[in-house]
C-alpha distance (Angstrom), angle and dihedral (degrees) to the residues before:
residue distance angle dihedral
M1 . . .
I2 3.85 . .
A3 3.93 121.6 .
Y4 3.67 115.8 -138.5
V5 3.80 135.2 -171.5
G6 3.79 115.7 -150.9
S7 3.70 134.6 -146.0
P8 3.03 134.8 10.1
E9 3.90 91.0 15.3
R10 3.80 99.8 39.1
V11 3.84 96.2 -173.0
F12 3.72 134.9 143.3
I13 3.80 107.9 -133.1
G14 3.74 111.6 -179.6
D15 3.76 149.1 -29.3
A16 3.96 137.9 -114.3
L17 3.74 140.6 167.6
I18 3.74 118.3 -109.6
D19 3.76 108.1 -112.2
Q20 3.78 95.3 -172.9
G21 3.88 128.2 3.3
Y22 3.68 125.6 -125.6
H23 3.90 110.4 -36.9
S24 3.71 142.9 143.6
W25 3.93 111.0 -89.3
T26 3.68 116.9 -95.6
P27 3.84 118.8 -130.7
D28 3.79 86.9 -107.4
E29 3.83 93.3 52.7
A30 3.70 92.7 45.3
A31 3.80 91.5 51.7
R32 3.81 94.2 44.8
Y33 3.71 95.3 46.0
P34 3.91 106.1 34.5
E35 3.81 90.2 168.7
T36 3.82 90.6 73.2
G37 3.80 88.8 63.5
M38 3.77 93.5 105.6
Y39 3.93 87.5 61.8
E40 3.94 125.1 60.3
A41 3.83 94.8 -153.7
G42 3.69 145.3 4.2
I43 3.92 142.8 140.7
S44 3.73 126.7 -66.6
L45 3.86 121.2 -140.7
R46 3.79 137.1 -154.1
D47 3.91 135.5 -170.3
V48 3.81 89.6 31.3
V49 3.76 114.8 -173.3
I50 3.89 120.0 -171.1
W51 3.73 108.7 -159.0
D52 3.78 123.5 -125.5
R53 3.78 93.1 -120.9
P54 3.86 128.4 22.2
L55 3.89 114.4 -110.5
R56 3.76 112.0 -128.2
Q57 3.76 111.4 -127.0
Q58 3.94 92.1 -134.6
D59 3.85 91.8 54.4
I60 3.80 95.4 59.4
W61 3.79 110.1 15.7
P62 3.85 96.6 81.5
K63 3.90 90.0 55.6
L64 3.74 91.6 61.0
A65 3.67 129.6 91.8
A66 3.71 88.6 -131.4
A67 3.76 90.7 69.6
Q68 3.72 90.0 72.4
K69 3.91 93.6 68.4
N70 3.89 95.7 25.6
P71 3.87 106.4 28.6
G72 3.76 90.4 162.7
A73 3.68 93.3 53.0
M74 3.94 92.6 -127.6
F75 3.73 107.9 -179.3
M76 3.70 106.7 -168.2
Q77 4.01 95.7 166.2
T78 3.69 133.1 63.9
T79 3.89 86.6 -121.7
F80 3.80 124.3 34.8
A81 3.66 123.3 -169.5
L82 3.95 120.3 -130.9
L83 3.81 133.1 -171.8
D84 3.87 112.1 -100.2
S85 3.84 90.9 -115.9
D86 3.85 88.5 55.7
G87 3.69 93.3 49.4
D88 3.71 92.0 49.5
Q89 3.82 90.3 53.2
L90 3.84 93.3 49.7
I91 3.90 88.0 50.7
Q92 3.77 93.9 47.7
A93 3.67 92.2 50.4
G94 3.67 95.0 42.9
R95 3.77 93.3 53.2
G96 3.78 89.5 48.8
E97 3.79 98.7 -103.0
V98 3.86 119.7 142.6
V99 3.77 111.0 -94.7
K100 3.79 126.4 -163.1
A101 3.74 122.3 -168.4
L102 3.80 110.4 -100.3
P103 3.83 119.1 -130.0
M104 3.85 109.6 -92.7
P105 3.70 117.7 -109.6
A106 3.77 112.3 -79.5
P107 3.94 118.0 -106.8
K108 3.79 113.7 -83.6
S109 3.77 112.9 -80.2
S110 3.80 135.5 171.0
P111 3.71 119.1 -34.4
E112 3.92 88.8 -113.8
S113 3.90 88.7 72.0
L114 3.76 91.8 58.6
P115 3.93 112.2 111.0
S116 3.67 121.4 -118.8
P117 3.01 154.4 -107.3
L118 3.69 108.8 71.7
P119 3.82 117.3 -118.0
S120 3.84 109.9 -67.3
D121 3.97 94.8 -124.2
S122 3.63 109.3 88.4
E123 3.91 95.2 -138.3
A124 3.76 88.0 47.7
A125 3.78 92.1 46.8
N126 3.92 92.2 50.6
F127 3.84 92.7 46.7
F128 3.89 89.4 46.5
A129 3.73 91.5 53.4
V130 3.83 92.3 54.3
V131 3.76 90.9 47.9
Q132 3.82 90.9 53.5
E133 3.81 91.0 53.6
L134 3.82 85.3 55.1
R135 3.65 92.9 50.8
E136 3.77 91.5 51.5
L137 3.68 87.5 63.8
G138 3.82 91.1 65.0
T139 3.84 127.9 -143.8
G140 3.64 124.1 -51.2
I141 3.71 96.9 31.5
R142 3.77 118.3 139.8
I143 3.82 125.5 -163.8
N144 3.84 131.5 171.9
E145 3.73 121.9 -91.8
E146 3.75 94.6 -109.4
T147 3.92 91.6 55.5
T148 3.87 89.8 45.5
R149 3.77 89.5 53.2
A150 3.89 97.1 46.7
F151 3.81 95.2 42.3
F152 3.63 105.0 36.7
L153 3.88 120.5 5.3
N154 3.81 97.0 47.4
K155 3.78 88.4 50.1
Y156 3.67 91.4 46.7
F157 3.71 93.4 52.9
G158 3.79 92.4 43.7
A159 3.85 88.6 55.5
L160 3.73 90.3 49.9
G161 3.83 88.8 56.4
Y162 3.69 102.3 -100.7
T163 3.85 98.9 127.5
T164 3.92 111.2 131.7
L165 3.67 135.3 65.4
R166 3.98 83.7 -106.5
D167 3.79 89.9 59.2
I168 3.79 105.5 46.0
A169 3.75 140.5 24.6
H170 3.63 127.2 -160.1
G171 3.71 118.2 -145.6
E172 3.77 94.9 -17.0
P173 3.87 108.2 -176.6
A174 3.67 117.6 -113.4
Q175 3.92 122.2 -149.8
S176 3.72 91.9 -103.1
G177 3.88 89.9 62.5
H178 3.86 90.6 -109.2
F179 3.76 122.5 100.1
P180 3.77 139.7 -164.6
D181 3.83 116.9 -115.4
Y182 3.86 91.3 -120.6
V183 3.68 136.5 12.6
L184 3.85 116.2 -161.8
K185 3.74 111.9 -153.3
V186 3.82 136.5 -165.3
H187 3.82 115.4 -153.2
G188 3.83 87.9 -8.8
T189 3.90 91.2 -55.5
P190 3.81 121.0 118.8
A191 3.69 111.1 -108.0
I192 3.71 108.8 160.0
A193 3.88 129.5 25.9
V194 3.76 113.6 -149.6
E195 3.77 126.1 -157.0
A196 3.80 109.0 -166.6
K197 3.73 128.1 -158.8
A198 3.83 139.3 -174.3
L199 3.82 111.7 -88.1
G200 3.68 109.0 -88.4
S201 3.92 95.5 20.8
N202 3.74 122.0 139.3
L203 3.85 112.1 -90.2
G204 3.86 97.5 -166.5
T205 3.79 140.1 136.7
K206 3.82 94.3 -64.1
E207 3.80 95.8 51.5
A208 3.93 90.0 42.8
G209 3.73 87.9 54.9
Q210 3.82 90.3 53.7
V211 3.68 95.3 57.0
T212 3.80 95.5 45.7
G213 3.78 89.1 48.0
Y214 3.82 88.0 57.6
C215 3.76 89.7 50.3
G216 3.76 91.8 53.2
T217 3.75 91.6 51.2
L218 3.67 96.5 46.8
G219 3.95 95.8 38.5
V220 3.78 92.8 -118.4
R221 3.83 121.2 142.6
W222 3.86 100.4 -154.0
G223 3.74 125.2 62.6
L224 3.83 122.7 -175.9
L225 3.78 121.4 -157.4
T226 3.79 113.9 -169.5
D227 3.87 144.2 158.4
G228 3.87 92.3 -169.7
R229 3.85 94.8 -93.1
F230 3.80 100.5 53.8
F231 3.83 124.3 49.8
K232 3.89 112.3 -162.5
L233 3.72 115.6 -178.5
Y234 3.67 123.3 -162.5
D235 3.88 132.7 -166.0
A236 3.67 105.4 -141.8
H237 3.76 95.0 -174.6
L238 3.85 92.3 71.3
L239 3.79 114.7 106.0
S240 3.86 97.7 -138.5
T241 3.73 116.0 116.2
N242 3.78 90.0 -151.4
I243 3.73 104.9 92.1
D244 3.73 92.3 -151.3
D245 3.79 89.9 62.8
R246 3.75 87.6 63.5
L247 3.78 94.5 57.1
V248 3.86 110.2 113.8
F249 3.80 97.3 178.2
D250 3.88 140.9 -11.4
L251 3.78 114.7 -156.5
D252 3.70 131.4 -173.7
L253 3.97 98.8 -156.0
T254 3.81 92.2 -156.8
D255 3.91 93.4 55.7
Y256 3.67 100.4 107.2
Q257 3.90 140.3 96.6
S258 3.75 101.5 -146.6
A259 3.74 146.4 -7.3
E260 3.82 92.2 -84.8
D261 3.82 92.2 48.4
F262 3.85 88.2 50.8
D263 3.74 88.3 55.7
I264 3.77 91.1 52.7
S265 3.81 103.3 34.0
I266 3.75 103.0 34.2
W267 3.78 115.9 9.4
S268 3.84 94.8 51.6
T269 3.92 88.2 63.2
V270 3.85 99.8 34.7
Q271 3.82 93.3 51.7
M272 3.90 88.1 65.0
L273 3.87 84.5 73.4
S274 3.86 93.7 54.5
K275 3.70 120.6 118.6
Q276 3.94 89.8 -118.1
Q277 3.88 91.6 50.9
M278 3.87 92.7 45.3
Q279 3.72 92.0 55.6
T280 3.81 83.3 90.7
G281 3.80 101.9 4.7
Q282 3.89 87.2 -150.3
E283 3.87 94.0 130.6
L284 3.72 94.5 50.1
E285 3.84 91.9 45.0
R286 3.80 91.1 53.0
Y287 3.72 90.7 47.1
A288 3.75 92.7 50.2
A289 3.92 92.7 48.7
R290 3.83 91.1 49.4
E291 3.83 90.9 49.2
L292 3.91 89.8 49.0
T293 3.83 90.2 46.7
R294 3.67 91.6 50.8
R295 3.79 92.5 48.2
I296 3.83 94.3 47.0
L297 3.94 92.5 47.3
T298 3.87 95.3 45.5
D299 3.83 98.4 42.5
S300 3.83 108.6 100.0
N301 3.80 87.7 -156.1
S302 3.77 97.2 52.3
A303 3.90 120.5 117.2
T304 3.82 89.9 -130.0
L305 3.82 93.5 55.7
K306 3.80 88.1 44.2
A307 3.93 88.6 56.6
L308 3.76 89.8 45.8
R309 3.92 91.6 51.3
E310 3.84 89.3 50.8
E311 3.78 91.2 48.9
L312 3.85 92.8 51.0
A313 3.91 87.0 48.0
N314 3.66 90.7 56.4
Q315 3.76 87.0 56.0
K316 3.75 91.6 53.1
I317 3.91 92.8 -102.2
N318 3.81 108.8 125.1
L319 3.77 114.8 -170.7
S320 3.83 130.1 160.8
P321 3.91 120.2 -112.6
T322 3.85 88.1 -105.0
E323 3.81 91.7 50.9
V324 3.84 92.2 48.8
A325 3.71 90.6 50.9
A326 3.72 93.9 49.0
L327 3.92 90.8 48.8
T328 3.73 90.1 50.8
A329 3.76 90.8 49.1
E330 3.79 88.5 52.7
V331 3.74 94.1 49.9
L332 3.91 93.1 47.6
G333 3.89 86.4 48.6
G334 3.80 87.7 74.2
């Protein structure tokens, strides 16, 4: 694990090993570290090394593979996953060792070139295996909706833990007479409405409106629109009439370079939809809140940024809407 101090410093300051993953504090931990009292949970570390000198983000980030997908180093979460190679480079640089930029990952090639083993987590491994089947078809392949469901969607949802009649409903009628293709349930209660399309189908505004409409009828917050390759999740509880404003994430399940990259780039998001995670739904709610906050604070047309721009003007700092949005994005990047 790499420790990072955000804006305005934007520096990496040390490394450590995770002793225990995210968990509620034990009485002993709460007693030993009273400063954690404002939080109910967190991670515990061991073998902590504080570097002699902070490492500036701008000096190392462009050398990392992570810069390809996140060139601005926008960290919107408390924890951010990195490839092992990136972590090694950060530790080397932070400890004063010579670091050379590693070659960037090769362009995507055939599935046979992907390294093994599969992700260690059983759910992740099962999901990953299905995605590899999809990659074997290549790009531009279209299959009908029934085949998409049978060979991909049913397997995805099974890997996510929805395996019994109590967990998943197929074509369950809604009061309007229309019905989603799937309803994923937790403790028998609908949690996610799913609109399924054939592989390669358009997943646009009309289709998004279908799934959010089902959510409204069923009283479900989350709506998933998918063609087997793309997962587009919508938050139907948001009041915006613009369907794009309700989009929580838009994932291309095949957009990864290796099994390790899949774990970081794809599974870390997909797993929030699992039956286990949806027992509380807290991770997904936090993720949706972060994304909404990011959108509000980086949209030059938002009322929030308009108010911020006016407040800056009151302090004799005059910036355009675009400049305020860029500045806010820079601050959030820390």
